[in-house]
N, CA, C and O atoms as a GROMACS GRO file, in nm:
protein
  204
    1MET      N    1  -2.116   0.206   2.903
    1MET     CA    2  -2.086   0.254   2.822
    1MET      C    3  -2.228   0.318   2.770
    1MET      O    4  -2.305   0.243   2.711
    2THR      N    5  -2.256   0.428   2.787
    2THR     CA    6  -2.367   0.439   2.628
    2THR      C    7  -2.429   0.329   2.593
    2THR      O    8  -2.372   0.223   2.567
    3SER      N    9  -2.645   0.361   2.589
    3SER     CA   10  -2.624   0.270   2.421
    3SER      C   11  -2.573   0.296   2.321
    3SER      O   12  -2.533   0.193   2.265
    4ALA      N   13  -2.550   0.392   2.263
    4ALA     CA   14  -2.479   0.521   2.211
    4ALA      C   15  -2.359   0.408   2.123
    4ALA      O   16  -2.338   0.336   2.026
    5GLN      N   17  -2.291   0.481   2.288
    5GLN     CA   18  -2.141   0.417   2.223
    5GLN      C   19  -2.121   0.217   2.193
    5GLN      O   20  -2.014   0.162   2.166
    6PHE      N   21  -2.265   0.147   2.210
    6PHE     CA   22  -2.242   0.016   2.260
    6PHE      C   23  -2.284   0.007   2.123
    6PHE      O   24  -2.210  -0.079   2.076
    7GLU      N   25  -2.355   0.043   2.041
    7GLU     CA   26  -2.375  -0.034   1.902
    7GLU      C   27  -2.333   0.088   1.841
    7GLU      O   28  -2.398   0.100   1.736
    8ARG      N   29  -2.237   0.208   1.861
    8ARG     CA   30  -2.100   0.240   1.754
    8ARG      C   31  -2.039   0.117   1.768
    8ARG      O   32  -2.060   0.025   1.688
    9GLU      N   33  -1.996   0.113   1.823
    9GLU     CA   34  -1.832  -0.031   1.864
    9GLU      C   35  -1.919  -0.169   1.815
    9GLU      O   36  -1.882  -0.271   1.756
   10LYS      N   37  -2.009  -0.140   1.851
   10LYS     CA   38  -2.041  -0.268   1.764
   10LYS      C   39  -2.085  -0.309   1.613
   10LYS      O   40  -2.053  -0.412   1.553
   11ASN      N   41  -2.176  -0.189   1.560
   11ASN     CA   42  -2.112  -0.158   1.465
   11ASN      C   43  -1.950  -0.129   1.352
   11ASN      O   44  -1.921  -0.135   1.233
   12TYR      N   45  -1.894  -0.103   1.463
   12TYR     CA   46  -1.701  -0.113   1.411
   12TYR      C   47  -1.694  -0.238   1.366
   12TYR      O   48  -1.707  -0.264   1.246
   13GLN      N   49  -1.659  -0.377   1.510
   13GLN     CA   50  -1.623  -0.454   1.478
   13GLN      C   51  -1.680  -0.524   1.398
   13GLN      O   52  -1.617  -0.608   1.333
   14SER      N   53  -1.862  -0.500   1.382
   14SER     CA   54  -1.929  -0.584   1.182
   14SER      C   55  -1.799  -0.567   1.121
   14SER      O   56  -1.705  -0.645   1.114
   15SER      N   57  -1.812  -0.457   1.080
   15SER     CA   58  -1.773  -0.399   0.977
   15SER      C   59  -1.580  -0.425   0.973
   15SER      O   60  -1.524  -0.438   0.863
   16LEU      N   61  -1.508  -0.429   1.090
   16LEU     CA   62  -1.406  -0.532   1.052
   16LEU      C   63  -1.393  -0.610   1.034
   16LEU      O   64  -1.284  -0.657   1.002
   17TRP      N   65  -1.495  -0.668   1.042
   17TRP     CA   66  -1.463  -0.863   1.058
   17TRP      C   67  -1.522  -0.859   0.947
   17TRP      O   68  -1.524  -0.981   0.929
   18ILE      N   69  -1.572  -0.819   0.860
   18ILE     CA   70  -1.575  -0.838   0.755
   18ILE      C   71  -1.491  -0.831   0.643
   18ILE      O   72  -1.473  -0.915   0.554
   19ALA      N   73  -1.424  -0.675   0.666
   19ALA     CA   74  -1.251  -0.671   0.641
   19ALA      C   75  -1.166  -0.702   0.627
   19ALA      O   76  -1.086  -0.683   0.535
   20LYS      N   77  -1.160  -0.777   0.744
   20LYS     CA   78  -1.092  -0.889   0.778
   20LYS      C   79  -1.040  -1.025   0.717
   20LYS      O   80  -0.934  -1.085   0.699
   21SER      N   81  -1.261  -1.050   0.685
   21SER     CA   82  -1.272  -1.193   0.645
   21SER      C   83  -1.241  -1.152   0.476
   21SER      O   84  -1.287  -1.228   0.391
   22MET      N   85  -1.173  -1.047   0.439
   22MET     CA   86  -1.217  -1.048   0.273
   22MET      C   87  -1.068  -1.009   0.251
   22MET      O   88  -1.019  -1.026   0.139
   23LEU      N   89  -1.000  -0.962   0.343
   23LEU     CA   90  -0.859  -1.023   0.322
   23LEU      C   91  -0.749  -1.084   0.295
   23LEU      O   92  -0.645  -1.077   0.230
   24GLU      N   93  -0.843  -1.178   0.408
   24GLU     CA   94  -0.779  -1.354   0.503
   24GLU      C   95  -0.809  -1.380   0.306
   24GLU      O   96  -0.710  -1.409   0.238
   25LYS      N   97  -0.899  -1.370   0.262
   25LYS     CA   98  -0.971  -1.458   0.089
   25LYS      C   99  -0.928  -1.335   0.068
   25LYS      O  100  -1.006  -1.244   0.093
   26GLY      N  101  -0.788  -1.303   0.015
   26GLY     CA  102  -0.749  -1.262  -0.099
   26GLY      C  103  -0.791  -1.120  -0.112
   26GLY      O  104  -0.694  -1.045  -0.119
   27LEU      N  105  -0.931  -1.046  -0.120
   27LEU     CA  106  -0.975  -0.960  -0.161
   27LEU      C  107  -0.968  -0.803  -0.224
   27LEU      O  108  -1.014  -0.723  -0.307
   28ILE      N  109  -0.850  -0.833  -0.088
   28ILE     CA  110  -0.836  -0.681  -0.027
   28ILE      C  111  -0.682  -0.716  -0.010
   28ILE      O  112  -0.655  -0.835   0.008
   29ASP      N  113  -0.589  -0.632  -0.013
   29ASP     CA  114  -0.492  -0.637  -0.006
   29ASP      C  115  -0.423  -0.552   0.163
   29ASP      O  116  -0.454  -0.433   0.170
   30SER      N  117  -0.344  -0.605   0.278
   30SER     CA  118  -0.347  -0.509   0.405
   30SER      C  119  -0.318  -0.372   0.409
   30SER      O  120  -0.333  -0.288   0.497
   31ARG      N  121  -0.258  -0.366   0.257
   31ARG     CA  122  -0.251  -0.176   0.278
   31ARG      C  123  -0.382  -0.106   0.246
   31ARG      O  124  -0.411   0.007   0.284
   32GLU      N  125  -0.512  -0.241   0.124
   32GLU     CA  126  -0.661  -0.101   0.135
   32GLU      C  127  -0.766  -0.176   0.324
   32GLU      O  128  -0.862  -0.110   0.365
   33TYR      N  129  -0.731  -0.279   0.387
   33TYR     CA  130  -0.742  -0.335   0.528
   33TYR      C  131  -0.730  -0.225   0.638
   33TYR      O  132  -0.824  -0.193   0.711
   34GLU      N  133  -0.557  -0.147   0.644
   34GLU     CA  134  -0.566  -0.047   0.727
   34GLU      C  135  -0.585   0.085   0.642
   34GLU      O  136  -0.518   0.186   0.666
   35LYS      N  137  -0.681   0.080   0.541
   35LYS     CA  138  -0.762   0.266   0.481
   35LYS      C  139  -0.851   0.240   0.572
   35LYS      O  140  -0.885   0.328   0.652
   36ILE      N  141  -0.917   0.079   0.577
   36ILE     CA  142  -1.087   0.079   0.567
   36ILE      C  143  -1.045   0.070   0.698
   36ILE      O  144  -1.094   0.173   0.744
   37LYS      N  145  -0.980   0.008   0.802
   37LYS     CA  146  -0.931   0.010   1.019
   37LYS      C  147  -0.995   0.196   1.027
   37LYS      O  148  -1.103   0.247   1.058
   38VAL      N  149  -0.849   0.253   0.979
   38VAL     CA  150  -0.882   0.368   0.992
   38VAL      C  151  -0.992   0.398   0.968
   38VAL      O  152  -1.063   0.383   1.068
   39SER      N  153  -1.074   0.455   0.836
   39SER     CA  154  -1.230   0.498   0.797
   39SER      C  155  -1.245   0.459   0.896
   39SER      O  156  -1.218   0.543   0.982
   40LEU      N  157  -1.288   0.334   0.945
   40LEU     CA  158  -1.380   0.269   1.035
   40LEU      C  159  -1.392   0.368   1.160
   40LEU      O  160  -1.491   0.437   1.185
   41ILE      N  161  -1.267   0.364   1.241
   41ILE     CA  162  -1.269   0.385   1.314
   41ILE      C  163  -1.301   0.564   1.332
   41ILE      O  164  -1.352   0.624   1.427
   42ARG      N  165  -1.256   0.606   1.220
   42ARG     CA  166  -1.323   0.764   1.167
   42ARG      C  167  -1.516   0.793   1.142
   42ARG      O  168  -1.586   0.894   1.153
   43LYS      N  169  -1.535   0.706   1.120
   43LYS     CA  170  -1.659   0.720   1.106
   43LYS      C  171  -1.766   0.606   1.249
   43LYS      O  172  -1.887   0.590   1.227
   44TYR      N  173  -1.717   0.558   1.347
   44TYR     CA  174  -1.756   0.461   1.372
   44TYR      C  175  -1.682   0.582   1.623
   44TYR      O  176  -1.709   0.564   1.742
   45MET      N  177  -1.616   0.655   1.558
   45MET     CA  178  -1.553   0.644   1.696
   45MET      C  179  -1.513   0.558   1.783
   45MET      O  180  -1.436   0.611   1.863
   46PRO      N  181  -1.545   0.380   1.815
   46PRO     CA  182  -1.500   0.284   1.887
   46PRO      C  183  -1.493   0.368   2.016
   46PRO      O  184  -1.452   0.483   2.036
   47ILE      N  185  -1.541   0.281   2.091
   47ILE     CA  186  -1.480   0.359   2.247
   47ILE      C  187  -1.297   0.259   2.284
   47ILE      O  188  -1.187   0.308   2.305
   48ILE      N  189  -1.346   0.092   2.276
   48ILE     CA  190  -1.244  -0.013   2.288
   48ILE      C  191  -1.173  -0.058   2.194
   48ILE      O  192  -1.062  -0.104   2.222
   49GLY      N  193  -1.234  -0.055   2.015
   49GLY     CA  194  -1.196  -0.016   1.872
   49GLY      C  195  -1.112  -0.012   1.832
   49GLY      O  196  -1.048  -0.096   1.770
   50GLY      N  197  -1.075   0.165   1.881
   50GLY     CA  198  -1.062   0.157   1.864
   50GLY      C  199  -0.892   0.226   1.924
   50GLY      O  200  -0.825   0.312   1.867
   51LEU      N  201  -0.864   0.165   2.032
   51LEU     CA  202  -0.771   0.147   2.123
   51LEU      C  203  -0.620   0.101   2.033
   51LEU      O  204  -0.516   0.077   2.094
   0.00000   0.00000   0.00000
């Protein structure tokens, strides 16, 4: 994994963690969470997280 790939993976995982936290707190629903997840995959193109 290159440093750029690692950075994208780190940013994806951090952003996804925030979205999961919002879901658990009831700030967003599961439909919105899935939209966010898809958007983050498109934005960051994670190697591991996109599996």
